[in-house]
C-alpha positions in Angstrom: -11.9 -2.2 5.0 -9.5 0.6 3.9 -6.7 -0.7 6.2 -7.1 -4.1 4.6 -7.1 -2.6 1.1 -4.0 -0.5 1.9 -2.0 -3.5 3.1 -3.2 -5.5 0.1 -2.2 -2.8 -2.4 1.2 -2.4 -0.6 1.9 -6.1 -0.9 0.6 -6.4 -4.5 -0.7 -3.5 -6.5 -2.5 -5.9 -8.8 -4.4 -7.6 -6.0 -8.1 -8.3 -6.9 -11.0 -6.5 -5.2 -12.5 -9.9 -4.5 -9.3 -10.9 -2.5 -9.5 -7.6 -0.6 -13.2 -8.2 0.2 -12.4 -11.7 1.4 -9.5 -10.5 3.6 -11.7 -7.8 5.0 -14.3 -10.4 5.9 -17.0 -8.9 3.7 -18.7 -10.0 0.6 -17.7 -8.7 -2.8 -21.1 -7.0 -3.1 -20.5 -5.0 0.0 -17.1 -3.9 -1.3 -18.5 -3.0 -4.7 -21.4 -1.1 -3.1 -19.0 1.2 -1.3 -16.4 1.3 -4.0 -17.9 0.6 -7.4 -14.5 0.6 -9.2 -11.0 -0.3 -8.4 -10.1 3.4 -8.8 -12.7 4.4 -6.2 -11.1 2.0 -3.7 -7.5 3.1 -4.5 -8.5 6.8 -4.2 -10.2 6.2 -0.9 -7.2 4.3 0.5 -4.8 7.1 -0.6 -7.1 9.8 0.9 -7.4 7.9 4.1 -3.6 7.5 4.4 -2.9 11.2 3.8 -5.6 12.2 6.3 -4.1 9.8 8.8 -0.6 11.3 8.2 -1.9 14.8 8.8 -3.7 13.8 11.9 -0.6 12.0 13.2 1.6 15.1 13.5 0.4 16.1 17.0 0.7 12.6 18.3 4.1 12.1 16.8 5.3 15.5 18.3 4.0 14.4 21.7 6.1 11.3 21.5 9.4 12.5 20.0 11.6 15.5 19.6 10.6 17.6 16.6 13.3 16.5 14.2 12.8 12.9 15.1 9.1 13.4 14.7 9.8 14.9 11.3 11.9 11.9 10.4 9.3 9.3 11.4 6.5 11.3 9.7 8.5 11.7 6.5 9.1 8.0 6.3 5.4 7.3 6.6 4.7 9.9 3.9 7.2 8.3 1.6 5.8 4.8 2.2 2.2 6.0 1.4 3.2 7.9 -1.7 5.5 5.0 -2.8 2.5 2.7 -2.8 0.5 5.3 -4.8 3.3 5.5 -7.3 3.4 1.7 -7.5 -0.2 1.8 -8.6 0.8 3.8 -11.7 -1.8 3.9 -14.4 -4.6 3.1 -12.0 -4.1 6.5 -10.4 -3.4 8.6 -13.5 -7.0 9.6 -14.2 -8.2 13.2 -13.8 -10.1 12.2 -10.7 -7.0 10.7 -9.2 -5.0 13.8 -10.1 -7.6 16.0 -8.5 -7.3 14.0 -5.2 -3.5 14.1 -5.3 -3.7 17.9 -5.8 -6.1 18.2 -2.9 -3.6 16.5 -0.6 -0.9 19.1 -1.2 -2.3 21.6 1.3 -2.7 19.1 4.2 0.8 17.6 3.5 2.5 21.0 3.4 0.5 22.1 6.5 1.8 19.0 8.4 5.4 19.7 7.3 4.9 23.3 8.5 3.7 22.1 11.9 6.7 19.8 12.2 9.2 22.5 11.1 7.6 25.1 13.4 7.9 22.8 16.4 11.5 22.2 15.6 12.2 25.9 15.1 10.5 26.7 18.5 12.9 24.3 20.1 15.9 25.8 18.3 16.5 22.6 16.4 15.6 24.0 12.9 15.9 27.3 11.2 12.7 29.4 11.3 10.9 30.4 8.1 11.6 27.3 6.0 9.0 27.0 3.3 7.2 23.6 3.7 6.7 23.4 -0.1 10.4 23.4 -0.6 10.8 20.6 2.0 8.0 18.6 0.3 9.9 19.0 -3.0 13.0 17.6 -1.4 11.0 14.8 0.3 9.7 13.7 -3.1 13.1 12.0 -3.7 12.2 9.5 -0.9 9.4 7.9 -2.9 11.3 7.8 -6.2 13.8 5.2 -4.9 13.2 1.6 -5.7 11.4 -0.3 -2.9 14.4 -2.6 -2.4 16.6 -2.7 0.7 19.3 -0.6 -1.1 16.6 1.8 -2.3 15.2 2.3 1.1 18.7 2.7 2.6 19.3 5.4 0.0 16.0 7.1 1.0 17.1 7.1 4.6 20.4 8.7 3.6 18.5 11.4 1.6 16.2 12.0 4.5 19.1 12.7 6.7 20.5 15.2 4.2 17.1 16.9 4.2 17.0 17.0 8.0 20.6 18.3 8.0 19.5 21.1 5.6 16.8 22.4 8.0 18.9 22.2 11.3 20.1 25.3 13.0 23.5 23.6 13.3 24.0 21.3 10.3 25.7 18.1 11.2 24.5 18.3 14.8 
């Protein structure tokens, strides 16, 4: 159900809970039993996405070189947070802020794992603070979700990757 809700919110932040229930193949009562409010569902979707991102680090590192894994992972993070930002007011409550704050540790931990893997392979400088990198990555979800905005996000991501390399521009 969370996957269906995530896709629905990404396509239309104003989508109704009834439409999500129908797409998930469940009754509205079932959805409301698990998620009594729209905010409850939004927060569950966001938490699920962040947990999935944290869990994906090892798998991504197994499939790609560390800086390529970082690139792929950062794009997924940006897409998840961009959806959250698109939900605006719905996620501006104290409960939502507490959840957002609670994701900081797992996200910086994931960034640290990616940077450490790159440093072990000699592709990135050792000792880079993951919170500094997260701050730079925040630019990726501040661009408009248009083709030109996403192209700009990719250019900014390459600048970030270049800033952590042992040999910038390599």
